[in-house]
N, C-alpha and C positions, 0 to 999 in steps of 0.2 A: 531474553537472551542474552547468554554471556559470548563473547568473539571468542574463540579457542584460542587465541594465540595473541599474541600484543599487535597493535594496529599501527605499521609508516607512514610517516608523515611525506608531505610532497606538495607539491603548486601542480594544476591542471595547468596544460600544456593545451590540450584541444580536444574534446568530444569526435568523433567523426564516426561514418558506418554503422551509428546506433548503438553499436553495442564494440567501439574501443574507444581509448581513450588514452592520451599522453598526460606521462605524469613525471615533470623533473623532483627525485627524493635530495631529500637535505645534502647529501653528500652530494650535489648533482650530477648521480647518473638520470637516465632520460628508459623509460621502462613503458611500455605498453602494457595496459592492464585492461581485466575484460569490464562491460561496462553493463549491467544483471536491469537494463530499463530502454524499455519499450517505447516509450512514450518520448515528447520534443525535452523533457527538462528543462523548459522554460524560465529563463532565469536561475539557472546553476549551471551555466555552460559559459564562464568569464575567465575565460585566459588569467592563470595570477590566483586564481580563487584558493585558499588551503583543503588540501582534499586528506583524505587517510583512505589505504587498500591493505586488507586483508590476507596475507601471504598461500597460495594456494599448498595443502599439504600434500598434494596428488607429485614428483615427482617428474610426472611421464606428463602433465598436462601442460599444451604449450604456452597460455597467456600464466603465469609464476606470479600473477595478484589479480584480484578483487575491485570493483573500489565500493567503498561503503559509503564511506561520509563528505562531505564537504560544509564546511564554515558560508552562512549568508547569515550577514549583518555580527551581529552578536551571537547566533544560536546555528548546530549543529543539526544538518536535515543529514535523513535517512535514501540514498538514491537505490539502493538493490532493488527492487522486487521482487527477490525468492525471497525477502525472510516475511514481509506480513500475516500469510498466514500460518506460522507459528507461530510467529509471536500470538497470533489472536488466540490458536489454542490454546498457547501456555497459559494467559493469562484466563481464558474460559477456564479452568483446569485450577482454576486460585482463587476463584471465585470475583475476580477482578471486571470480572461483567455482568456484574447482575439480572440484566435482560436477558441475560443467555442461561442462568442460573436452574435450575430443578431437572437436570435430562441425567442419563444414566448413561449413555454409552457417545462419546463421540469418534466417527469417520471424516478419514481428509478423501478427501478427490475420487468424490463416489459420484457412478454417471448418473444421470435425471435427463430430461427436457432433449431436447433438440443435438443427440452428439458433443454434449456440453458432460464440464462436471463441477460437482457442486463442490468449494474450497471449502466445509466443514460442511457435515450432516449431525440434527442431534440429534437423539432415539432416547421413548420411554412410550412402556406399551400403558401408558397411562393421558399420554394427551399428543396430540396431531407431531408428526413431524416436523423439525423444523432444520428449513435451507440455509444457510448462508451464506453469501457470498459475498466477497473480503477485496476493497480498491483499496492500492496504495494511494495517498494523499503526500504530496510536496510542492505545486505551485498556490506560491504568496505574489499577487501583486502591488493587493494594500496592506499596513501596517495592521497584522490581530487576523486576517480574513486569509483563510485556506480555500482554495475553487480549486475539483474536478470537474473534468479532467485538461489532462496540457495539452493535450488532438486529439484526433476527430477521433472517437472508439469506438468504432458498428460490432466488436466482438460485446463488448459492454452496455448498450443497446440493448444488441439478442437474449444477453444476461437477465436483464432487469424483465422483460417481455417473458422468458423462463420462468420469473419471478411468480412474477402474475400470474400465469400458471396457473404454478402450485398453488395458488391459494384461490383459486377458483375449483382449485381437487380438493379444494380442505385442510389439506399443512399449510401450515405456519414458512415463510420465508421474509428475511432480513436482511437488506442490502447496509453493510459494516463501512463504513469509511475508514482508516486507518489513515491518519497526520501524523508521519514521520520527520518532523518534526516536534519541539517548546512553543514556539512565539508566537501561533495561535488562537483564538478564544471560540472561532467560529468559522462553521465549512458555509460556500455558495457552491455553486452547482455555475460554472463556467461555459452558459448561454452563449457569448459570445463566439469561442472557439464548436460547438460541440452544441447545435440549437435541438436541434434530433435526440441529444442524449439527456437533455434537459425536457425534453416534451416526453420521452419514454418515464421520466421517473415520476414528470410528475403525475402518469396515468398508470404507473404500476404502484404508488399509496393511493390513490387513487380506491382499489381494490380491494386494500387490504398490506401493499405490501413496508413493512416496514424500515425505516431508515434510521440508521448512529452512528452516531461520530464519538471518535475515543483519537487524542495525541499522545504522546511517546515520549517518553524523555530518553536522552540525549544521552551518553557521554562515550569516550574512546577505548571505554571496557564496554560496554554494554547500551540494551536500549530494550527499555520494556513497555507494554501499556498502562498510562498512567490514570488520563479520567475524561470522563464523558466531558466533550466541549456544544454548543450551540450545532443548529443543524440537520443535514442540507434545506434551502431554501429554493426548491424547486421551482417555478409555473404548471399552475394545473389551468 
């Protein structure tokens, strides 16, 4: 995924009300940007951090910028949670995720389960359907270790139960964690933050839900799915 327009550099002043961030641009202008991230963003909201914004193409939009990247140590981190589904779909089509190859069609946001939508549905007449749920990951509290989630996610736990139901119904189900940073080598579940999610993942994997983890390669021009890394580690 290439950014449609050059990103604009600045320094984070504060993130507040979950979806808003004040940023000081390099020319000293203070702007309010949309923060497309409902999580806590633990460790990624320090005032003064280098950030990059994308400009809105719609002149009628109230917020003229969207927060895309932040520098954490020496690594760029993608904080926009609206990107992972498109990133994974693009990677599947390009054959970058071999575990999800061999399907004739790919559909996004398909209704399933209990009033939910699956992020990606892969279909082929010769095999069971494959339900792929995608979670954005950017929490890193220890060197080279990504963690999910960064806050309690009741919705995420519900998705795991629904994936397990698909397996029980004879379909294939995959939980794919996309780490939007390039400085991690494995993923663990942050059981101290959400023990219910940790338990639900263990239960889902026990009945046959697959778990994959891929990291991204990020620059100020684009974000792409890079390679598989180890994990997740869940309690059983």
